[in-house]
N, CA, C and O atoms as a CHARMM CRD file, in Angstrom:
* protein
*
  348
    1    1 MET  N   -108.52000  45.80400 218.73100 PROA 1      0.00000
    2    1 MET  CA  -109.60000  46.33500 217.94500 PROA 1      0.00000
    3    1 MET  C   -109.15700  47.68800 217.37700 PROA 1      0.00000
    4    1 MET  O   -108.34900  48.39200 217.98200 PROA 1      0.00000
    5    2 LYS  N   -109.68700  48.03000 216.23100 PROA 2      0.00000
    6    2 LYS  CA  -109.34900  49.30400 215.61000 PROA 2      0.00000
    7    2 LYS  C   -110.61700  50.08600 215.27500 PROA 2      0.00000
    8    2 LYS  O   -111.66800  49.51200 214.99100 PROA 2      0.00000
    9    3 ARG  N   -110.48600  51.41600 215.31700 PROA 3      0.00000
   10    3 ARG  CA  -111.58000  52.33700 215.00500 PROA 3      0.00000
   11    3 ARG  C   -112.84500  51.94900 215.78200 PROA 3      0.00000
   12    3 ARG  O   -113.80000  51.41400 215.22000 PROA 3      0.00000
   13    4 VAL  N   -112.82200  52.23200 217.08700 PROA 4      0.00000
   14    4 VAL  CA  -113.83500  51.77700 218.03300 PROA 4      0.00000
   15    4 VAL  C   -114.79400  52.90900 218.41200 PROA 4      0.00000
   16    4 VAL  O   -114.40000  54.06700 218.54900 PROA 4      0.00000
   17    5 PHE  N   -116.05500  52.53400 218.57500 PROA 5      0.00000
   18    5 PHE  CA  -117.12900  53.44200 218.98000 PROA 5      0.00000
   19    5 PHE  C   -117.75100  52.86200 220.24700 PROA 5      0.00000
   20    5 PHE  O   -118.13800  51.69400 220.26200 PROA 5      0.00000
   21    6 VAL  N   -117.85600  53.67000 221.31900 PROA 6      0.00000
   22    6 VAL  CA  -118.45700  53.21900 222.57400 PROA 6      0.00000
   23    6 VAL  C   -119.47900  54.26100 223.02300 PROA 6      0.00000
   24    6 VAL  O   -119.19200  55.45800 223.03800 PROA 6      0.00000
   25    7 GLU  N   -120.67700  53.79200 223.39000 PROA 7      0.00000
   26    7 GLU  CA  -121.72300  54.68500 223.88800 PROA 7      0.00000
   27    7 GLU  C   -122.09800  54.25000 225.29400 PROA 7      0.00000
   28    7 GLU  O   -122.29500  53.06200 225.55200 PROA 7      0.00000
   29    8 ARG  N   -122.19600  55.22900 226.21800 PROA 8      0.00000
   30    8 ARG  CA  -122.59500  54.94600 227.59200 PROA 8      0.00000
   31    8 ARG  C   -123.71400  55.88700 227.99100 PROA 8      0.00000
   32    8 ARG  O   -123.58800  57.10300 227.85200 PROA 8      0.00000
   33    9 ASP  N   -124.79700  55.33300 228.48200 PROA 9      0.00000
   34    9 ASP  CA  -125.92600  56.12500 228.97600 PROA 9      0.00000
   35    9 ASP  C   -125.71400  56.34200 230.46300 PROA 9      0.00000
   36    9 ASP  O   -125.71300  55.38200 231.23400 PROA 9      0.00000
   37   10 ARG  N   -125.53400  57.58200 230.87200 PROA 10     0.00000
   38   10 ARG  CA  -125.28500  57.93000 232.27000 PROA 10     0.00000
   39   10 ARG  C   -126.54600  58.40500 232.97500 PROA 10     0.00000
   40   10 ARG  O   -126.46400  58.98400 234.05800 PROA 10     0.00000
   41   11 GLY  N   -127.71100  58.17100 232.38200 PROA 11     0.00000
   42   11 GLY  CA  -128.96000  58.59200 232.99400 PROA 11     0.00000
   43   11 GLY  C   -129.32600  60.01700 232.62500 PROA 11     0.00000
   44   11 GLY  O   -130.27500  60.24600 231.87500 PROA 11     0.00000
   45   12 ASP  N   -128.57600  60.97500 233.15000 PROA 12     0.00000
   46   12 ASP  CA  -128.87500  62.38500 232.87000 PROA 12     0.00000
   47   12 ASP  C   -128.14000  62.91200 231.63700 PROA 12     0.00000
   48   12 ASP  O   -128.47200  63.98400 231.13200 PROA 12     0.00000
   49   13 HSD  N   -127.14700  62.16900 231.14900 PROA 13     0.00000
   50   13 HSD  CA  -126.43700  62.56800 229.93700 PROA 13     0.00000
   51   13 HSD  C   -125.87300  61.33300 229.23500 PROA 13     0.00000
   52   13 HSD  O   -125.88700  60.22900 229.77900 PROA 13     0.00000
   53   14 LEU  N   -125.38500  61.54100 228.03400 PROA 14     0.00000
   54   14 LEU  CA  -124.85200  60.47200 227.20200 PROA 14     0.00000
   55   14 LEU  C   -123.37400  60.72600 226.95800 PROA 14     0.00000
   56   14 LEU  O   -122.94900  61.87200 226.80900 PROA 14     0.00000
   57   15 GLU  N   -122.58400  59.64100 226.91800 PROA 15     0.00000
   58   15 GLU  CA  -121.17200  59.74300 226.56300 PROA 15     0.00000
   59   15 GLU  C   -120.93500  58.89000 225.32700 PROA 15     0.00000
   60   15 GLU  O   -121.36000  57.73600 225.26900 PROA 15     0.00000
   61   16 VAL  N   -120.26400  59.45400 224.35300 PROA 16     0.00000
   62   16 VAL  CA  -119.90000  58.72900 223.14300 PROA 16     0.00000
   63   16 VAL  C   -118.40200  58.89900 222.95800 PROA 16     0.00000
   64   16 VAL  O   -117.89900  60.02300 222.95200 PROA 16     0.00000
   65   17 ALA  N   -117.68400  57.79000 222.80800 PROA 17     0.00000
   66   17 ALA  CA  -116.24300  57.85000 222.61500 PROA 17     0.00000
   67   17 ALA  C   -115.88600  57.20800 221.27900 PROA 17     0.00000
   68   17 ALA  O   -116.44500  56.18300 220.88900 PROA 17     0.00000
   69   18 LEU  N   -114.95000  57.83500 220.59900 PROA 18     0.00000
   70   18 LEU  CA  -114.40500  57.32700 219.34700 PROA 18     0.00000
   71   18 LEU  C   -112.90400  57.17800 219.56000 PROA 18     0.00000
   72   18 LEU  O   -112.25900  58.10300 220.05400 PROA 18     0.00000
   73   19 ALA  N   -112.33900  56.03200 219.19500 PROA 19     0.00000
   74   19 ALA  CA  -110.91400  55.81800 219.40200 PROA 19     0.00000
   75   19 ALA  C   -110.29800  55.09900 218.21200 PROA 19     0.00000
   76   19 ALA  O   -110.97000  54.35300 217.49900 PROA 19     0.00000
   77   20 GLN  N   -109.02100  55.33400 218.01400 PROA 20     0.00000
   78   20 GLN  CA  -108.30900  54.68600 216.92000 PROA 20     0.00000
   79   20 GLN  C   -108.08400  53.19300 217.19100 PROA 20     0.00000
   80   20 GLN  O   -108.05100  52.38200 216.26600 PROA 20     0.00000
   81   21 ARG  N   -107.92900  52.84700 218.47700 PROA 21     0.00000
   82   21 ARG  CA  -107.75000  51.43400 218.82600 PROA 21     0.00000
   83   21 ARG  C   -108.21000  51.20400 220.25800 PROA 21     0.00000
   84   21 ARG  O   -108.40300  52.14800 221.02500 PROA 21     0.00000
   85   22 ALA  N   -108.38200  49.91500 220.60800 PROA 22     0.00000
   86   22 ALA  CA  -108.86200  49.58400 221.94900 PROA 22     0.00000
   87   22 ALA  C   -108.47300  48.16000 222.30800 PROA 22     0.00000
   88   22 ALA  O   -108.19600  47.33400 221.43900 PROA 22     0.00000
   89   23 THR  N   -108.45900  47.88900 223.61100 PROA 23     0.00000
   90   23 THR  CA  -108.31000  46.52300 224.11200 PROA 23     0.00000
   91   23 THR  C   -109.52800  46.20900 224.98100 PROA 23     0.00000
   92   23 THR  O   -110.17200  47.10900 225.52100 PROA 23     0.00000
   93   24 HSD  N   -109.82700  44.92300 225.10300 PROA 24     0.00000
   94   24 HSD  CA  -110.98100  44.47400 225.87200 PROA 24     0.00000
   95   24 HSD  C   -110.53900  43.29100 226.71400 PROA 24     0.00000
   96   24 HSD  O   -109.93800  42.34900 226.19700 PROA 24     0.00000
   97   25 ALA  N   -110.83100  43.33100 228.01400 PROA 25     0.00000
   98   25 ALA  CA  -110.42200  42.24900 228.91500 PROA 25     0.00000
   99   25 ALA  C   -111.47400  42.04300 229.98900 PROA 25     0.00000
  100   25 ALA  O   -112.29900  42.91800 230.24800 PROA 25     0.00000
  101   26 TYR  N   -111.43000  40.85300 230.61900 PROA 26     0.00000
  102   26 TYR  CA  -112.31700  40.52100 231.73300 PROA 26     0.00000
  103   26 TYR  C   -111.49500  40.30700 232.98700 PROA 26     0.00000
  104   26 TYR  O   -110.34200  39.88200 232.91500 PROA 26     0.00000
  105   27 SER  N   -112.08800  40.60300 234.14200 PROA 27     0.00000
  106   27 SER  CA  -111.44100  40.30500 235.41400 PROA 27     0.00000
  107   27 SER  C   -111.39000  38.78800 235.59100 PROA 27     0.00000
  108   27 SER  O   -112.07200  38.05100 234.87900 PROA 27     0.00000
  109   28 GLU  N   -110.58500  38.33000 236.53500 PROA 28     0.00000
  110   28 GLU  CA  -110.43200  36.88200 236.77700 PROA 28     0.00000
  111   28 GLU  C   -111.76200  36.19900 237.08900 PROA 28     0.00000
  112   28 GLU  O   -111.99500  35.07400 236.64500 PROA 28     0.00000
  113   29 ASP  N   -112.63800  36.86600 237.84900 PROA 29     0.00000
  114   29 ASP  CA  -113.91200  36.25100 238.22200 PROA 29     0.00000
  115   29 ASP  C   -114.98500  36.42500 237.14500 PROA 29     0.00000
  116   29 ASP  O   -116.07200  35.86000 237.26100 PROA 29     0.00000
  117   30 GLY  N   -114.68800  37.20300 236.09200 PROA 30     0.00000
  118   30 GLY  CA  -115.63200  37.37000 234.99000 PROA 30     0.00000
  119   30 GLY  C   -116.76400  38.34100 235.24600 PROA 30     0.00000
  120   30 GLY  O   -117.65200  38.47700 234.40400 PROA 30     0.00000
  121   31 ASN  N   -116.76200  39.02400 236.38800 PROA 31     0.00000
  122   31 ASN  CA  -117.84700  39.94700 236.72000 PROA 31     0.00000
  123   31 ASN  C   -117.60200  41.37400 236.24200 PROA 31     0.00000
  124   31 ASN  O   -118.50000  42.21300 236.31200 PROA 31     0.00000
  125   32 LEU  N   -116.40200  41.65300 235.76100 PROA 32     0.00000
  126   32 LEU  CA  -116.04400  42.99800 235.34200 PROA 32     0.00000
  127   32 LEU  C   -115.34500  42.93200 233.99400 PROA 32     0.00000
  128   32 LEU  O   -114.46300  42.10100 233.78000 PROA 32     0.00000
  129   33 GLN  N   -115.74600  43.81000 233.09200 PROA 33     0.00000
  130   33 GLN  CA  -115.02700  43.92800 231.83100 PROA 33     0.00000
  131   33 GLN  C   -114.37300  45.29500 231.78200 PROA 33     0.00000
  132   33 GLN  O   -114.89700  46.26400 232.33000 PROA 33     0.00000
  133   34 VAL  N   -113.23800  45.36900 231.12900 PROA 34     0.00000
  134   34 VAL  CA  -112.50600  46.62000 231.02700 PROA 34     0.00000
  135   34 VAL  C   -112.20100  46.87700 229.55600 PROA 34     0.00000
  136   34 VAL  O   -111.57600  46.05900 228.88000 PROA 34     0.00000
  137   35 ILE  N   -112.65500  48.02800 229.08100 PROA 35     0.00000
  138   35 ILE  CA  -112.36000  48.45900 227.72100 PROA 35     0.00000
  139   35 ILE  C   -111.42500  49.65000 227.84200 PROA 35     0.00000
  140   35 ILE  O   -111.77600  50.65600 228.45800 PROA 35     0.00000
  141   36 THR  N   -110.23900  49.54400 227.25800 PROA 36     0.00000
  142   36 THR  CA  -109.29300  50.64500 227.26900 PROA 36     0.00000
  143   36 THR  C   -109.18700  51.19100 225.85000 PROA 36     0.00000
  144   36 THR  O   -108.82400  50.47900 224.91400 PROA 36     0.00000
  145   37 LEU  N   -109.51000  52.46500 225.71900 PROA 37     0.00000
  146   37 LEU  CA  -109.48300  53.14400 224.43000 PROA 37     0.00000
  147   37 LEU  C   -108.19500  53.95500 224.31500 PROA 37     0.00000
  148   37 LEU  O   -107.70700  54.50100 225.30400 PROA 37     0.00000
  149   38 TYR  N   -107.64900  54.03000 223.09900 PROA 38     0.00000
  150   38 TYR  CA  -106.41100  54.77200 222.85700 PROA 38     0.00000
  151   38 TYR  C   -106.59900  55.76100 221.70600 PROA 38     0.00000
  152   38 TYR  O   -107.23200  55.45400 220.69600 PROA 38     0.00000
  153   39 ASP  N   -106.03900  56.94100 221.88500 PROA 39     0.00000
  154   39 ASP  CA  -106.01500  57.97100 220.83400 PROA 39     0.00000
  155   39 ASP  C   -107.41200  58.30200 220.32700 PROA 39     0.00000
  156   39 ASP  O   -107.78000  57.92800 219.21400 PROA 39     0.00000
  157   40 GLY  N   -108.18600  59.00200 221.14700 PROA 40     0.00000
  158   40 GLY  CA  -109.55300  59.29100 220.74000 PROA 40     0.00000
  159   40 GLY  C   -110.14700  60.54000 221.36200 PROA 40     0.00000
  160   40 GLY  O   -109.45100  61.37100 221.94500 PROA 40     0.00000
  161   41 GLU  N   -111.46400  60.64100 221.21400 PROA 41     0.00000
  162   41 GLU  CA  -112.24400  61.74800 221.75800 PROA 41     0.00000
  163   41 GLU  C   -113.50300  61.21200 222.40400 PROA 41     0.00000
  164   41 GLU  O   -114.08600  60.23500 221.93400 PROA 41     0.00000
  165   42 ARG  N   -113.92600  61.86400 223.49900 PROA 42     0.00000
  166   42 ARG  CA  -115.17100  61.51900 224.17000 PROA 42     0.00000
  167   42 ARG  C   -116.07700  62.74300 224.16500 PROA 42     0.00000
  168   42 ARG  O   -115.65300  63.84400 224.51600 PROA 42     0.00000
  169   43 TYR  N   -117.31200  62.54200 223.76800 PROA 43     0.00000
  170   43 TYR  CA  -118.31400  63.60700 223.72400 PROA 43     0.00000
  171   43 TYR  C   -119.32000  63.34300 224.83500 PROA 43     0.00000
  172   43 TYR  O   -119.85500  62.24000 224.94100 PROA 43     0.00000
  173   44 GLU  N   -119.58000  64.35400 225.66500 PROA 44     0.00000
  174   44 GLU  CA  -120.50500  64.21400 226.79100 PROA 44     0.00000
  175   44 GLU  C   -121.56100  65.30100 226.71500 PROA 44     0.00000
  176   44 GLU  O   -121.24300  66.47400 226.52300 PROA 44     0.00000
  177   45 GLY  N   -122.82800  64.90500 226.86800 PROA 45     0.00000
  178   45 GLY  CA  -123.88600  65.90400 226.87100 PROA 45     0.00000
  179   45 GLY  C   -125.25800  65.27100 226.85800 PROA 45     0.00000
  180   45 GLY  O   -125.40200  64.05000 226.91400 PROA 45     0.00000
  181   46 VAL  N   -126.25700  66.12000 226.78400 PROA 46     0.00000
  182   46 VAL  CA  -127.65500  65.68100 226.74100 PROA 46     0.00000
  183   46 VAL  C   -128.10000  65.73600 225.28200 PROA 46     0.00000
  184   46 VAL  O   -128.01700  66.78800 224.64900 PROA 46     0.00000
  185   47 PRO  N   -128.57800  64.59500 224.73800 PROA 47     0.00000
  186   47 PRO  CA  -129.02500  64.59200 223.34300 PROA 47     0.00000
  187   47 PRO  C   -130.05800  65.68900 223.07600 PROA 47     0.00000
  188   47 PRO  O   -130.99300  65.88000 223.85300 PROA 47     0.00000
  189   48 GLY  N   -129.87100  66.40800 221.96100 PROA 48     0.00000
  190   48 GLY  CA  -130.79300  67.47400 221.59100 PROA 48     0.00000
  191   48 GLY  C   -130.40500  68.84200 222.10800 PROA 48     0.00000
  192   48 GLY  O   -130.95800  69.84800 221.66300 PROA 48     0.00000
  193   49 GLU  N   -129.45300  68.90200 223.05000 PROA 49     0.00000
  194   49 GLU  CA  -129.00000  70.18900 223.57700 PROA 49     0.00000
  195   49 GLU  C   -127.66700  70.56800 222.93000 PROA 49     0.00000
  196   49 GLU  O   -126.87600  69.70300 222.55400 PROA 49     0.00000
  197   50 ARG  N   -127.43700  71.86500 222.81000 PROA 50     0.00000
  198   50 ARG  CA  -126.20600  72.34100 222.17000 PROA 50     0.00000
  199   50 ARG  C   -125.00900  72.35100 223.11600 PROA 50     0.00000
  200   50 ARG  O   -123.86600  72.43700 222.66800 PROA 50     0.00000
  201   51 LYS  N   -125.26000  72.26600 224.40500 PROA 51     0.00000
  202   51 LYS  CA  -124.17600  72.30300 225.38100 PROA 51     0.00000
  203   51 LYS  C   -123.62100  70.88700 225.56900 PROA 51     0.00000
  204   51 LYS  O   -124.33900  69.98400 225.99900 PROA 51     0.00000
  205   52 PHE  N   -122.33300  70.70300 225.24400 PROA 52     0.00000
  206   52 PHE  CA  -121.68200  69.42000 225.42700 PROA 52     0.00000
  207   52 PHE  C   -120.19100  69.64400 225.63700 PROA 52     0.00000
  208   52 PHE  O   -119.68300  70.74600 225.43000 PROA 52     0.00000
  209   53 ARG  N   -119.50600  68.60400 226.04500 PROA 53     0.00000
  210   53 ARG  CA  -118.07300  68.68600 226.31800 PROA 53     0.00000
  211   53 ARG  C   -117.33700  67.68300 225.44800 PROA 53     0.00000
  212   53 ARG  O   -117.79900  66.55800 225.26200 PROA 53     0.00000
  213   54 ILE  N   -116.19300  68.08900 224.91400 PROA 54     0.00000
  214   54 ILE  CA  -115.33900  67.20000 224.13300 PROA 54     0.00000
  215   54 ILE  C   -114.03700  67.02200 224.89700 PROA 54     0.00000
  216   54 ILE  O   -113.38800  67.99600 225.28100 PROA 54     0.00000
  217   55 VAL  N   -113.66100  65.76000 225.11400 PROA 55     0.00000
  218   55 VAL  CA  -112.42200  65.44200 225.82000 PROA 55     0.00000
  219   55 VAL  C   -111.55800  64.61200 224.88500 PROA 55     0.00000
  220   55 VAL  O   -111.98700  63.55700 224.41600 PROA 55     0.00000
  221   56 ARG  N   -110.35000  65.07600 224.61000 PROA 56     0.00000
  222   56 ARG  CA  -109.40700  64.29500 223.80900 PROA 56     0.00000
  223   56 ARG  C   -108.53000  63.50600 224.76800 PROA 56     0.00000
  224   56 ARG  O   -108.14500  64.00700 225.82400 PROA 56     0.00000
  225   57 PHE  N   -108.21500  62.26700 224.39600 PROA 57     0.00000
  226   57 PHE  CA  -107.41800  61.44300 225.30200 PROA 57     0.00000
  227   57 PHE  C   -106.41600  60.58000 224.54200 PROA 57     0.00000
  228   57 PHE  O   -106.62000  60.22700 223.38100 PROA 57     0.00000
  229   58 ALA  N   -105.33000  60.25500 225.23400 PROA 58     0.00000
  230   58 ALA  CA  -104.35400  59.28900 224.73400 PROA 58     0.00000
  231   58 ALA  C   -104.78100  57.89400 225.17700 PROA 58     0.00000
  232   58 ALA  O   -104.64200  56.92300 224.43400 PROA 58     0.00000
  233   59 GLU  N   -105.30900  57.80900 226.41300 PROA 59     0.00000
  234   59 GLU  CA  -105.78100  56.52800 226.95900 PROA 59     0.00000
  235   59 GLU  C   -106.98100  56.79800 227.86100 PROA 59     0.00000
  236   59 GLU  O   -106.98000  57.74500 228.64800 PROA 59     0.00000
  237   60 ASN  N   -107.99800  55.96000 227.73600 PROA 60     0.00000
  238   60 ASN  CA  -109.21300  56.11100 228.53900 PROA 60     0.00000
  239   60 ASN  C   -109.69900  54.71800 228.90200 PROA 60     0.00000
  240   60 ASN  O   -110.05200  53.93700 228.01900 PROA 60     0.00000
  241   61 THR  N   -109.72200  54.39700 230.19600 PROA 61     0.00000
  242   61 THR  CA  -110.13100  53.07100 230.66500 PROA 61     0.00000
  243   61 THR  C   -111.55400  53.12100 231.20300 PROA 61     0.00000
  244   61 THR  O   -111.89700  53.99200 232.00300 PROA 61     0.00000
  245   62 ASN  N   -112.38200  52.17100 230.75200 PROA 62     0.00000
  246   62 ASN  CA  -113.79700  52.11800 231.12700 PROA 62     0.00000
  247   62 ASN  C   -114.14900  50.75000 231.69900 PROA 62     0.00000
  248   62 ASN  O   -114.43300  49.82200 230.94200 PROA 62     0.00000
  249   63 PRO  N   -114.13500  50.60600 233.04300 PROA 63     0.00000
  250   63 PRO  CA  -114.57100  49.34000 233.63700 PROA 63     0.00000
  251   63 PRO  C   -116.09200  49.30700 233.74200 PROA 63     0.00000
  252   63 PRO  O   -116.74000  50.34700 233.86700 PROA 63     0.00000
  253   64 GLY  N   -116.64500  48.11900 233.69200 PROA 64     0.00000
  254   64 GLY  CA  -118.09200  48.00000 233.84900 PROA 64     0.00000
  255   64 GLY  C   -118.50200  46.57200 234.16500 PROA 64     0.00000
  256   64 GLY  O   -117.91700  45.61500 233.65800 PROA 64     0.00000
  257   65 GLU  N   -119.51600  46.44200 235.00900 PROA 65     0.00000
  258   65 GLU  CA  -120.04400  45.12200 235.34900 PROA 65     0.00000
  259   65 GLU  C   -121.01300  44.67300 234.26600 PROA 65     0.00000
  260   65 GLU  O   -121.83600  45.45100 233.78500 PROA 65     0.00000
  261   66 VAL  N   -120.89900  43.40900 233.89300 PROA 66     0.00000
  262   66 VAL  CA  -121.79700  42.84700 232.89500 PROA 66     0.00000
  263   66 VAL  C   -122.26300  41.49200 233.40500 PROA 66     0.00000
  264   66 VAL  O   -121.48800  40.53700 233.46200 PROA 66     0.00000
  265   67 ALA  N   -123.52100  41.41900 233.76900 PROA 67     0.00000
  266   67 ALA  CA  -124.07400  40.17000 234.29800 PROA 67     0.00000
  267   67 ALA  C   -124.12700  39.11100 233.20500 PROA 67     0.00000
  268   67 ALA  O   -124.74400  39.32100 232.16100 PROA 67     0.00000
  269   68 GLY  N   -123.48700  37.98500 233.44200 PROA 68     0.00000
  270   68 GLY  CA  -123.55700  36.85200 232.52200 PROA 68     0.00000
  271   68 GLY  C   -122.71100  36.96000 231.28000 PROA 68     0.00000
  272   68 GLY  O   -122.68400  36.01600 230.49000 PROA 68     0.00000
  273   69 ALA  N   -122.02100  38.05200 231.06600 PROA 69     0.00000
  274   69 ALA  CA  -121.26200  38.22400 229.82400 PROA 69     0.00000
  275   69 ALA  C   -120.12200  37.22700 229.71700 PROA 69     0.00000
  276   69 ALA  O   -119.86900  36.70900 228.62900 PROA 69     0.00000
  277   70 ARG  N   -119.43300  36.94600 230.79900 PROA 70     0.00000
  278   70 ARG  CA  -118.28200  36.04000 230.74400 PROA 70     0.00000
  279   70 ARG  C   -118.71900  34.63500 230.35400 PROA 70     0.00000
  280   70 ARG  O   -118.06500  33.98700 229.53700 PROA 70     0.00000
  281   71 GLY  N   -119.80000  34.16700 230.92000 PROA 71     0.00000
  282   71 GLY  CA  -120.28700  32.83300 230.58600 PROA 71     0.00000
  283   71 GLY  C   -120.65900  32.72300 229.12400 PROA 71     0.00000
  284   71 GLY  O   -120.38400  31.69900 228.49900 PROA 71     0.00000
  285   72 LYS  N   -121.27600  33.74400 228.56200 PROA 72     0.00000
  286   72 LYS  CA  -121.63800  33.74100 227.14500 PROA 72     0.00000
  287   72 LYS  C   -120.40200  33.72200 226.27200 PROA 72     0.00000
  288   72 LYS  O   -120.36700  33.01400 225.26500 PROA 72     0.00000
  289   73 LEU  N   -119.37500  34.49500 226.64500 PROA 73     0.00000
  290   73 LEU  CA  -118.15100  34.52700 225.86600 PROA 73     0.00000
  291   73 LEU  C   -117.45300  33.17800 225.92000 PROA 73     0.00000
  292   73 LEU  O   -116.98500  32.69000 224.89100 PROA 73     0.00000
  293   74 ASP  N   -117.37100  32.56000 227.10200 PROA 74     0.00000
  294   74 ASP  CA  -116.73600  31.25800 227.21900 PROA 74     0.00000
  295   74 ASP  C   -117.45300  30.21200 226.37700 PROA 74     0.00000
  296   74 ASP  O   -116.80100  29.40400 225.71500 PROA 74     0.00000
  297   75 ARG  N   -118.79000  30.21300 226.38900 PROA 75     0.00000
  298   75 ARG  CA  -119.54800  29.25400 225.57700 PROA 75     0.00000
  299   75 ARG  C   -119.30300  29.48600 224.09500 PROA 75     0.00000
  300   75 ARG  O   -119.19400  28.52700 223.33000 PROA 75     0.00000
  301   76 ALA  N   -119.21400  30.73900 223.68100 PROA 76     0.00000
  302   76 ALA  CA  -118.96700  31.04700 222.26900 PROA 76     0.00000
  303   76 ALA  C   -117.57100  30.59100 221.85100 PROA 76     0.00000
  304   76 ALA  O   -117.39200  30.06900 220.75000 PROA 76     0.00000
  305   77 ARG  N   -116.58300  30.78600 222.72400 PROA 77     0.00000
  306   77 ARG  CA  -115.22300  30.33900 222.40400 PROA 77     0.00000
  307   77 ARG  C   -115.17000  28.81900 222.30600 PROA 77     0.00000
  308   77 ARG  O   -114.53600  28.28300 221.39800 PROA 77     0.00000
  309   78 ARG  N   -115.82600  28.11900 223.22700 PROA 78     0.00000
  310   78 ARG  CA  -115.81900  26.65000 223.18500 PROA 78     0.00000
  311   78 ARG  C   -116.48900  26.13300 221.91700 PROA 78     0.00000
  312   78 ARG  O   -116.09100  25.09600 221.38700 PROA 78     0.00000
  313   79 ALA  N   -117.48700  26.83500 221.43400 PROA 79     0.00000
  314   79 ALA  CA  -118.21900  26.39600 220.24200 PROA 79     0.00000
  315   79 ALA  C   -117.35100  26.44200 218.99400 PROA 79     0.00000
  316   79 ALA  O   -117.59900  25.68400 218.05600 PROA 79     0.00000
  317   80 VAL  N   -116.33600  27.31100 218.95100 PROA 80     0.00000
  318   80 VAL  CA  -115.51100  27.43600 217.75500 PROA 80     0.00000
  319   80 VAL  C   -114.11300  26.86200 217.91700 PROA 80     0.00000
  320   80 VAL  O   -113.35600  26.82900 216.94700 PROA 80     0.00000
  321   81 GLU  N   -113.74300  26.40700 219.11700 PROA 81     0.00000
  322   81 GLU  CA  -112.42600  25.83400 219.33500 PROA 81     0.00000
  323   81 GLU  C   -112.35300  24.44900 218.71300 PROA 81     0.00000
  324   81 GLU  O   -113.30200  23.67200 218.81600 PROA 81     0.00000
  325   82 PRO  N   -111.22200  24.13000 218.06000 PROA 82     0.00000
  326   82 PRO  CA  -111.07200  22.77800 217.51700 PROA 82     0.00000
  327   82 PRO  C   -110.96100  21.76600 218.65000 PROA 82     0.00000
  328   82 PRO  O   -110.39800  22.05500 219.70600 PROA 82     0.00000
  329   83 ARG  N   -111.50100  20.58700 218.41600 PROA 83     0.00000
  330   83 ARG  CA  -111.46800  19.52900 219.42600 PROA 83     0.00000
  331   83 ARG  C   -110.63900  18.35500 218.89000 PROA 83     0.00000
  332   83 ARG  O   -110.72400  17.98900 217.71700 PROA 83     0.00000
  333   84 ALA  N   -109.84800  17.78800 219.78100 PROA 84     0.00000
  334   84 ALA  CA  -109.04300  16.62100 219.41000 PROA 84     0.00000
  335   84 ALA  C   -109.88400  15.36200 219.56800 PROA 84     0.00000
  336   84 ALA  O   -110.77000  15.29900 220.42000 PROA 84     0.00000
  337   85 GLY  N   -109.60100  14.37100 218.74700 PROA 85     0.00000
  338   85 GLY  CA  -110.31600  13.11300 218.87900 PROA 85     0.00000
  339   85 GLY  C   -110.71000  12.55100 217.52700 PROA 85     0.00000
  340   85 GLY  O   -110.51000  13.19300 216.49600 PROA 85     0.00000
  341   86 PRO  N   -111.27300  11.34600 217.53400 PROA 86     0.00000
  342   86 PRO  CA  -111.65500  10.71900 216.27200 PROA 86     0.00000
  343   86 PRO  C   -112.81500  11.45400 215.60300 PROA 86     0.00000
  344   86 PRO  O   -113.66800  12.03100 216.27800 PROA 86     0.00000
  345   87 LEU  N   -112.83700  11.42700 214.29300 PROA 87     0.00000
  346   87 LEU  CA  -113.92000  12.05600 213.53900 PROA 87     0.00000
  347   87 LEU  C   -115.07900  11.13500 213.34000 PROA 87     0.00000
  348   87 LEU  O   -116.07200  11.51800 212.72200 PROA 87     0.00000
């Protein structure tokens, strides 16, 4: 992926990351997704407040649990995969 935007709500503050490129993968069991961002910046703070932090990074890995996401992705891939057999 190129020119990626990721937003994470941490409850008490918000994180927004912008990256030039990224990869996206799932764990073997499908319960965890990992987004790795490359060459970017992360902004952390409370919306509406002037106090925030900017972090520049070469690589930033963000694991996260997503209930049911793997099953949805697998169904979507099967829906567009070509099938062999008579027409």
